[in-house]
MOPAC internal coordinates of N, CA, C and O (Angstrom, degrees):
PM7 1SCF
backbone

  N    0.0000 0     0.00 0     0.00 0    0    0    0
  C    1.4423 1     0.00 0     0.00 0    1    0    0
  C    1.5084 1   108.97 1     0.00 0    2    1    0
  O    1.2310 1   118.52 1   -29.27 1    3    2    1
  N    1.2901 1   120.42 1   150.73 1    3    2    1
  C    1.4734 1   122.49 1  -179.77 1    5    3    2
  C    1.4927 1   111.11 1   -55.13 1    6    5    3
  O    1.2310 1   120.91 1   -45.70 1    7    6    5
  N    1.3601 1   115.87 1   134.30 1    7    6    5
  C    1.4480 1   120.57 1   174.29 1    9    7    6
  C    1.5042 1   116.79 1    92.08 1   10    9    7
  O    1.2310 1   121.15 1   170.21 1   11   10    9
  N    1.3822 1   115.41 1    -9.79 1   11   10    9
  C    1.4597 1   121.67 1   178.69 1   13   11   10
  C    1.5071 1   107.13 1   -90.07 1   14   13   11
  O    1.2310 1   119.41 1   -55.85 1   15   14   13
  N    1.3467 1   118.73 1   124.15 1   15   14   13
  C    1.4306 1   120.07 1   178.62 1   17   15   14
  C    1.5764 1   107.50 1   -62.82 1   18   17   15
  O    1.2310 1   120.93 1   -35.44 1   19   18   17
  N    1.3578 1   115.83 1   144.56 1   19   18   17
  C    1.4188 1   122.94 1  -179.81 1   21   19   18
  C    1.5652 1   111.56 1   -59.58 1   22   21   19
  O    1.2310 1   120.56 1   144.73 1   23   22   21
  N    1.3076 1   116.53 1   -35.27 1   23   22   21
  C    1.4937 1   115.67 1   177.61 1   25   23   22
  C    1.5227 1   112.34 1   -64.82 1   26   25   23
  O    1.2310 1   119.03 1   144.00 1   27   26   25
  N    1.3488 1   119.46 1   -36.00 1   27   26   25
  C    1.4066 1   122.21 1   176.75 1   29   27   26
  C    1.5276 1   110.86 1   -67.81 1   30   29   27
  O    1.2310 1   119.58 1   137.19 1   31   30   29
  N    1.3467 1   118.40 1   -42.81 1   31   30   29
  C    1.4176 1   121.59 1   179.88 1   33   31   30
  C    1.5145 1   111.55 1   -66.23 1   34   33   31
  O    1.2310 1   119.59 1   142.80 1   35   34   33
  N    1.3084 1   118.39 1   -37.20 1   35   34   33
  C    1.4415 1   122.66 1   177.79 1   37   35   34
  C    1.5456 1   110.43 1   -64.37 1   38   37   35
  O    1.2310 1   121.00 1   135.07 1   39   38   37
  N    1.3054 1   115.69 1   -44.93 1   39   38   37
  C    1.5012 1   120.12 1   178.87 1   41   39   38
  C    1.4644 1   110.22 1   -63.93 1   42   41   39
  O    1.2310 1   118.90 1   140.46 1   43   42   41
  N    1.3814 1   119.70 1   -39.54 1   43   42   41
  C    1.4662 1   121.82 1   179.36 1   45   43   42
  C    1.5135 1   110.96 1   -66.27 1   46   45   43
  O    1.2310 1   119.16 1   140.15 1   47   46   45
  N    1.3071 1   119.21 1   -39.85 1   47   46   45
  C    1.4850 1   121.90 1   176.26 1   49   47   46
  C    1.5225 1   109.13 1   -60.89 1   50   49   47
  O    1.2310 1   119.74 1   131.81 1   51   50   49
  N    1.3072 1   118.10 1   -48.19 1   51   50   49
  C    1.4912 1   122.27 1  -178.41 1   53   51   50
  C    1.5108 1   110.26 1   -58.65 1   54   53   51
  O    1.2310 1   120.63 1   135.56 1   55   54   53
  N    1.3716 1   116.41 1   -44.44 1   55   54   53
  C    1.4248 1   119.22 1  -176.47 1   57   55   54
  C    1.5694 1   110.20 1   -71.81 1   58   57   55
  O    1.2310 1   120.23 1   134.80 1   59   58   57
  N    1.3193 1   117.17 1   -45.20 1   59   58   57
  C    1.4737 1   120.69 1  -176.61 1   61   59   58
  C    1.5303 1   110.79 1   -64.89 1   62   61   59
  O    1.2310 1   119.62 1   148.02 1   63   62   61
  N    1.2949 1   118.33 1   -31.98 1   63   62   61
  C    1.5051 1   118.83 1  -177.34 1   65   63   62
  C    1.5212 1   110.06 1   -95.50 1   66   65   63
  O    1.2310 1   118.56 1  -168.53 1   67   66   65
  N    1.2863 1   120.35 1    11.47 1   67   66   65
  C    1.4451 1   121.99 1   170.48 1   69   67   66
  C    1.4637 1   114.65 1  -128.86 1   70   69   67
  O    1.2310 1   119.36 1    98.25 1   71   70   69
  N    1.4009 1   118.83 1   -81.75 1   71   70   69
  C    1.4284 1   121.76 1  -175.42 1   73   71   70
  C    1.4924 1   113.96 1  -114.82 1   74   73   71
  O    1.2310 1   118.72 1   173.37 1   75   74   73
  N    1.3751 1   120.04 1    -6.63 1   75   74   73
  C    1.4183 1   123.42 1  -176.46 1   77   75   74
  C    1.4861 1   115.40 1   -78.61 1   78   77   75
  O    1.2310 1   120.88 1   -27.04 1   79   78   77
  N    1.2871 1   115.93 1   152.96 1   79   78   77
  C    1.4163 1   123.10 1   169.52 1   81   79   78
  C    1.5768 1   107.50 1  -152.78 1   82   81   79
  O    1.2310 1   121.07 1   -24.37 1   83   82   81
  N    1.3190 1   115.56 1   155.63 1   83   82   81
  C    1.4330 1   119.39 1  -177.85 1   85   83   82
  C    1.5320 1   111.57 1   -85.71 1   86   85   83
  O    1.2310 1   121.43 1   178.89 1   87   86   85
  N    1.3743 1   114.87 1    -1.11 1   87   86   85
  C    1.4643 1   119.64 1  -179.19 1   89   87   86
  C    1.5507 1   110.38 1  -118.54 1   90   89   87
  O    1.2310 1   119.74 1   -43.36 1   91   90   89
  N    1.3203 1   118.11 1   136.64 1   91   90   89
  C    1.4323 1   121.23 1   177.79 1   93   91   90
  C    1.5394 1   105.77 1   -75.00 1   94   93   91
  O    1.2310 1   120.87 1   -46.15 1   95   94   93
  N    1.3428 1   115.94 1   133.85 1   95   94   93
  C    1.4730 1   119.70 1  -176.98 1   97   95   94
  C    1.5531 1   104.98 1  -127.47 1   98   97   95
  O    1.2310 1   119.56 1   -24.06 1   99   98   97
  N    1.2784 1   118.45 1   155.94 1   99   98   97
  C    1.4341 1   124.95 1  -178.71 1  101   99   98
  C    1.5501 1   112.02 1   -62.51 1  102  101   99
  O    1.2310 1   120.35 1   152.51 1  103  102  101
  N    1.3349 1   116.93 1   -27.49 1  103  102  101
  C    1.5039 1   119.15 1  -178.29 1  105  103  102
  C    1.4687 1   113.08 1   -76.21 1  106  105  103
  O    1.2310 1   118.84 1   174.50 1  107  106  105
  N    1.3121 1   119.83 1    -5.50 1  107  106  105
  C    1.4513 1   121.91 1  -178.73 1  109  107  106
  C    1.5457 1   112.95 1   -55.57 1  110  109  107
  O    1.2310 1   121.59 1   147.73 1  111  110  109
  N    1.3403 1   114.57 1   -32.27 1  111  110  109
  C    1.4722 1   119.15 1  -177.15 1  113  111  110
  C    1.4871 1   114.05 1   -87.16 1  114  113  111
  O    1.2310 1   118.82 1   175.99 1  115  114  113
  N    1.3229 1   119.86 1    -4.01 1  115  114  113
  C    1.4872 1   122.20 1  -174.47 1  117  115  114
  C    1.5581 1   117.66 1   -76.96 1  118  117  115
  O    1.2310 1   120.73 1   144.83 1  119  118  117
  N    1.2963 1   116.21 1   -35.17 1  119  118  117
  C    1.4925 1   121.41 1  -178.83 1  121  119  118
  C    1.5536 1   112.48 1  -131.93 1  122  121  119
  O    1.2310 1   122.03 1   -14.75 1  123  122  121
  N    1.2867 1   113.72 1   165.25 1  123  122  121
  C    1.4243 1   119.41 1   177.02 1  125  123  122
  C    1.5186 1   104.89 1   -84.91 1  126  125  123
  O    1.2310 1   118.77 1   -68.49 1  127  126  125
  N    1.3430 1   119.95 1   111.51 1  127  126  125
  C    1.4335 1   125.31 1   179.86 1  129  127  126
  C    1.5191 1   112.36 1   -65.88 1  130  129  127
  O    1.2310 1   119.38 1   153.48 1  131  130  129
  N    1.3415 1   118.80 1   -26.52 1  131  130  129
  C    1.4301 1   118.90 1   177.51 1  133  131  130
  C    1.4938 1   115.85 1   -51.87 1  134  133  131
  O    1.2310 1   119.88 1   145.97 1  135  134  133
  N    1.3263 1   117.84 1   -34.03 1  135  134  133
  C    1.4666 1   123.09 1  -178.61 1  137  135  134
  C    1.5236 1   110.32 1   -67.83 1  138  137  135
  O    1.2310 1   120.41 1   147.24 1  139  138  137
  N    1.3158 1   116.82 1   -32.76 1  139  138  137
  C    1.4688 1   120.88 1  -169.06 1  141  139  138
  C    1.5386 1   114.14 1  -107.30 1  142  141  139
  O    1.2310 1   118.92 1   171.44 1  143  142  141
  N    1.2723 1   119.66 1    -8.56 1  143  142  141
  C    1.4355 1   119.08 1  -171.67 1  145  143  142
  C    1.5040 1   112.37 1   -78.67 1  146  145  143
  O    1.2310 1   120.58 1   -36.28 1  147  146  145
  N    1.3226 1   116.51 1   143.72 1  147  146  145
  C    1.4315 1   124.18 1   171.15 1  149  147  146
  C    1.5534 1   112.93 1   -66.55 1  150  149  147
  O    1.2310 1   119.83 1   -27.15 1  151  150  149
  N    1.2659 1   117.93 1   152.85 1  151  150  149
  C    1.4436 1   117.44 1  -179.91 1  153  151  150
  C    1.5676 1   109.19 1  -132.06 1  154  153  151
  O    1.2310 1   122.67 1   -50.05 1  155  154  153
  N    1.3001 1   112.49 1   129.95 1  155  154  153
  C    1.5337 1   118.52 1   176.76 1  157  155  154
  C    1.5895 1   102.90 1   -84.82 1  158  157  155
  O    1.2310 1   118.80 1   -66.82 1  159  158  157
  N    1.3243 1   119.90 1   113.18 1  159  158  157
  C    1.4064 1   121.91 1  -174.21 1  161  159  158
  C    1.5462 1   113.56 1  -107.32 1  162  161  159
  O    1.2310 1   120.72 1   169.84 1  163  162  161
  N    1.3385 1   116.22 1   -10.16 1  163  162  161
  C    1.4936 1   114.64 1  -178.05 1  165  163  162
  C    1.5142 1   103.95 1  -158.58 1  166  165  163
  O    1.2310 1   121.91 1   -37.40 1  167  166  165
  N    1.3261 1   113.95 1   142.60 1  167  166  165
  C    1.5224 1   119.91 1   173.28 1  169  167  166
  C    1.5463 1   107.46 1  -137.20 1  170  169  167
  O    1.2310 1   123.12 1   -46.30 1  171  170  169
  N    1.3272 1   111.63 1   133.70 1  171  170  169
  C    1.4699 1   115.29 1   176.20 1  173  171  170
  C    1.5202 1   115.76 1  -138.70 1  174  173  171
  O    1.2310 1   117.26 1   -34.38 1  175  174  173
  N    1.2115 1   122.82 1   145.62 1  175  174  173
  C    1.5037 1   120.48 1  -175.09 1  177  175  174
  C    1.5171 1   109.76 1   -68.65 1  178  177  175
  O    1.2310 1   123.20 1   -25.77 1  179  178  177
  N    1.3174 1   111.47 1   154.23 1  179  178  177
  C    1.4951 1   117.98 1   175.72 1  181  179  178
  C    1.5176 1   107.23 1   -79.74 1  182  181  179
  O    1.2310 1   117.06 1   -57.19 1  183  182  181
  N    1.2916 1   123.20 1   122.81 1  183  182  181
  C    1.4674 1   120.55 1  -179.38 1  185  183  182
  C    1.5303 1   114.11 1   -60.06 1  186  185  183
  O    1.2310 1   121.92 1   -48.76 1  187  186  185
  N    1.3146 1   113.92 1   131.24 1  187  186  185
  C    1.4626 1   119.96 1  -177.45 1  189  187  186
  C    1.5098 1   118.81 1    79.40 1  190  189  187
  O    1.2310 1   120.38 1   179.03 1  191  190  189
  N    1.2973 1   116.88 1    -0.97 1  191  190  189
  C    1.5143 1   123.89 1  -174.00 1  193  191  190
  C    1.5137 1   106.65 1  -118.89 1  194  193  191
  O    1.2310 1   121.01 1   -64.25 1  195  194  193
  N    1.2902 1   115.66 1   115.75 1  195  194  193
  C    1.4767 1   120.83 1  -179.98 1  197  195  194
  C    1.5309 1   108.11 1   -77.43 1  198  197  195
  O    1.2310 1   120.39 1   -47.63 1  199  198  197
  N    1.3119 1   116.85 1   132.37 1  199  198  197
  C    1.4403 1   126.00 1   176.49 1  201  199  198
  C    1.5235 1   114.78 1    62.49 1  202  201  199
  O    1.2310 1   120.61 1  -149.75 1  203  202  201
  N    1.3610 1   116.44 1    30.25 1  203  202  201
  C    1.4063 1   123.31 1   176.48 1  205  203  202
  C    1.5819 1   109.46 1  -121.69 1  206  205  203
  O    1.2310 1   119.58 1   -42.29 1  207  206  205
  N    1.3183 1   118.41 1   137.71 1  207  206  205
  C    1.4089 1   118.27 1  -170.83 1  209  207  206
  C    1.5611 1   109.02 1  -138.86 1  210  209  207
  O    1.2310 1   120.24 1   -25.48 1  211  210  209
  N    1.3357 1   117.14 1   154.52 1  211  210  209
  C    1.4716 1   121.65 1   170.08 1  213  211  210
  C    1.4556 1   109.18 1  -107.46 1  214  213  211
  O    1.2310 1   118.98 1   -53.84 1  215  214  213
  N    1.3215 1   119.55 1   126.16 1  215  214  213
  C    1.4514 1   124.74 1  -175.46 1  217  215  214
  C    1.5775 1   105.20 1  -109.66 1  218  217  215
  O    1.2310 1   120.53 1   -52.60 1  219  218  217
  N    1.3409 1   116.60 1   127.40 1  219  218  217
  C    1.4715 1   124.99 1  -179.63 1  221  219  218
  C    1.5460 1   106.86 1   -97.53 1  222  221  219
  O    1.2310 1   119.68 1   -63.22 1  223  222  221
  N    1.3156 1   118.21 1   116.78 1  223  222  221
  C    1.4513 1   122.11 1  -179.88 1  225  223  222
  C    1.4586 1   113.43 1  -119.78 1  226  225  223
  O    1.2310 1   120.04 1   -46.79 1  227  226  225
  N    1.3027 1   117.53 1   133.21 1  227  226  225
  C    1.5027 1   124.12 1  -179.95 1  229  227  226
  C    1.5258 1   105.98 1  -107.63 1  230  229  227
  O    1.2310 1   121.64 1   -37.97 1  231  230  229
  N    1.2864 1   114.46 1   142.03 1  231  230  229
  C    1.4585 1   124.74 1  -179.66 1  233  231  230
  C    1.5037 1   111.21 1  -120.73 1  234  233  231
  O    1.2310 1   117.59 1   -40.17 1  235  234  233
  N    1.3359 1   122.20 1   139.83 1  235  234  233
  C    1.4703 1   123.47 1   169.86 1  237  235  234
  C    1.5520 1   111.09 1   -63.98 1  238  237  235
  O    1.2310 1   122.11 1   -40.14 1  239  238  237
  N    1.3302 1   113.56 1   139.86 1  239  238  237
  C    1.4108 1   118.88 1  -179.54 1  241  239  238
  C    1.5814 1   110.35 1   -60.73 1  242  241  239
  O    1.2310 1   120.11 1   149.24 1  243  242  241
  N    1.3037 1   117.40 1   -30.76 1  243  242  241
  C    1.4767 1   120.60 1  -179.51 1  245  243  242
  C    1.4861 1   114.94 1   -55.81 1  246  245  243
  O    1.2310 1   119.76 1   163.91 1  247  246  245
  N    1.3455 1   118.06 1   -16.09 1  247  246  245
  C    1.4599 1   121.35 1  -177.35 1  249  247  246
  C    1.5397 1   111.50 1   -78.17 1  250  249  247
  O    1.2310 1   121.51 1   162.77 1  251  250  249
  N    1.3312 1   114.72 1   -17.23 1  251  250  249
  C    1.4489 1   118.04 1  -174.31 1  253  251  250
  C    1.4791 1   114.20 1  -118.28 1  254  253  251
  O    1.2310 1   120.55 1   -35.04 1  255  254  253
  N    1.3322 1   116.55 1   144.96 1  255  254  253
  C    1.4082 1   124.05 1   174.23 1  257  255  254
  C    1.4941 1   110.72 1   -70.71 1  258  257  255
  O    1.2310 1   119.85 1   -48.78 1  259  258  257
  N    1.2937 1   117.89 1   131.22 1  259  258  257
  C    1.4968 1   123.20 1  -176.97 1  261  259  258
  C    1.4625 1   109.24 1   -58.14 1  262  261  259
  O    1.2310 1   118.38 1   -48.67 1  263  262  261
  N    1.4030 1   120.69 1   131.33 1  263  262  261
  C    1.3628 1   126.72 1   175.82 1  265  263  262
  C    1.5473 1   118.24 1    76.37 1  266  265  263
  O    1.2310 1   121.30 1  -174.89 1  267  266  265
  N    1.3120 1   115.11 1     5.11 1  267  266  265
  C    1.4222 1   118.93 1  -178.46 1  269  267  266
  C    1.4945 1   114.04 1  -106.57 1  270  269  267
  O    1.2310 1   121.06 1   -81.12 1  271  270  269
  N    1.2620 1   115.58 1    98.88 1  271  270  269
  C    1.4720 1   124.27 1  -178.92 1  273  271  270
  C    1.6040 1   106.33 1   -67.79 1  274  273  271
  O    1.2310 1   122.36 1   138.07 1  275  274  273
  N    1.3259 1   113.09 1   -41.93 1  275  274  273
  C    1.4984 1   118.28 1   177.79 1  277  275  274
  C    1.4871 1   113.48 1   -54.68 1  278  277  275
  O    1.2310 1   121.35 1   134.85 1  279  278  277
  N    1.3582 1   115.02 1   -45.15 1  279  278  277
  C    1.5312 1   119.04 1   179.23 1  281  279  278
  C    1.5376 1   110.60 1   -63.54 1  282  281  279
  O    1.2310 1   120.58 1   136.11 1  283  282  281
  N    1.2848 1   116.50 1   -43.89 1  283  282  281
  C    1.4514 1   121.14 1  -177.87 1  285  283  282
  C    1.5143 1   110.61 1   -66.09 1  286  285  283
  O    1.2310 1   120.79 1   132.83 1  287  286  285
  N    1.3450 1   116.09 1   -47.17 1  287  286  285
  C    1.4508 1   121.44 1  -177.98 1  289  287  286
  C    1.5698 1   111.32 1   -61.25 1  290  289  287
  O    1.2310 1   120.34 1   129.32 1  291  290  289
  N    1.3389 1   116.95 1   -50.68 1  291  290  289
  C    1.4168 1   121.04 1  -179.09 1  293  291  290
  C    1.5551 1   113.02 1   -66.07 1  294  293  291
  O    1.2310 1   120.59 1   145.74 1  295  294  293
  N    1.2971 1   116.47 1   -34.26 1  295  294  293
  C    1.4238 1   120.12 1   177.44 1  297  295  294
  C    1.5015 1   112.72 1   -63.33 1  298  297  295
  O    1.2310 1   120.90 1   131.12 1  299  298  297
  N    1.2768 1   115.89 1   -48.88 1  299  298  297
  C    1.4686 1   121.69 1  -175.86 1  301  299  298
  C    1.5639 1   110.80 1   -83.14 1  302  301  299
  O    1.2310 1   120.78 1   118.92 1  303  302  301
  N    1.2910 1   116.11 1   -61.08 1  303  302  301
  C    1.4981 1   119.49 1  -171.05 1  305  303  302
  C    1.5319 1   107.74 1   -69.71 1  306  305  303
  O    1.2310 1   117.01 1   136.34 1  307  306  305
  N    1.3406 1   123.30 1   -43.66 1  307  306  305
  C    1.4153 1   121.39 1   177.49 1  309  307  306
  C    1.5290 1   116.48 1   -58.91 1  310  309  307
  O    1.2310 1   121.61 1   139.60 1  311  310  309
  N    1.2623 1   114.53 1   -40.40 1  311  310  309
  C    1.4674 1   119.08 1   178.04 1  313  311  310
  C    1.5299 1   112.58 1   -70.63 1  314  313  311
  O    1.2310 1   120.40 1   132.94 1  315  314  313
  N    1.2617 1   116.84 1   -47.06 1  315  314  313
  C    1.4674 1   122.22 1  -176.43 1  317  315  314
  C    1.5584 1   111.06 1   -67.17 1  318  317  315
  O    1.2310 1   120.73 1   132.70 1  319  318  317
  N    1.3727 1   116.22 1   -47.30 1  319  318  317
  C    1.4404 1   116.28 1  -178.69 1  321  319  318
  C    1.4888 1   112.34 1   -70.63 1  322  321  319
  O    1.2310 1   119.70 1   159.75 1  323  322  321
  N    1.3501 1   118.18 1   -20.25 1  323  322  321
  C    1.4509 1   119.85 1   178.07 1  325  323  322
  C    1.5558 1   114.52 1   -89.60 1  326  325  323
  O    1.2310 1   122.47 1   178.93 1  327  326  325
  N    1.3281 1   112.87 1    -1.07 1  327  326  325
  C    1.4552 1   118.63 1  -172.50 1  329  327  326
  C    1.5010 1   110.65 1   -81.98 1  330  329  327
  O    1.2310 1   119.92 1   -77.36 1  331  330  329
  N    1.3682 1   117.76 1   102.64 1  331  330  329
  C    1.4233 1   123.45 1  -169.15 1  333  331  330
  C    1.4598 1   115.49 1   -72.51 1  334  333  331
  O    1.2310 1   119.38 1   171.01 1  335  334  333
  N    1.3326 1   118.78 1    -8.99 1  335  334  333
  C    1.5126 1   123.27 1   179.69 1  337  335  334
  C    1.5427 1   109.25 1   -75.03 1  338  337  335
  O    1.2310 1   119.25 1   163.42 1  339  338  337
  N    1.3292 1   119.03 1   -16.58 1  339  338  337
  C    1.4932 1   123.38 1   178.44 1  341  339  338
  C    1.4323 1   112.68 1  -103.53 1  342  341  339
  O    1.2310 1   118.69 1   -25.61 1  343  342  341
  N    1.2616 1   120.10 1   154.39 1  343  342  341
  C    1.4947 1   126.80 1   171.14 1  345  343  342
  C    1.4699 1   110.22 1  -109.47 1  346  345  343
  O    1.2310 1   120.10 1   180.00 1  347  346  345

């Protein structure tokens, strides 16, 4: 969104597509989220596009079922494309 720093947007995408939620839930205290959270490790501008950026996000393998492309695809793509905070 306009006015949001790219670092903040990248961190929000990493959180929302791994362990983050906009709602506090009782399970928040059960595990250490540091082990499971996605991390935005690099941001670069889109060449020729003002105020557009590419965010590179790494995810722990423990988030995904082994051998399940469907699980990985829906976890990442479904969450990110449905993330209304981004344009």
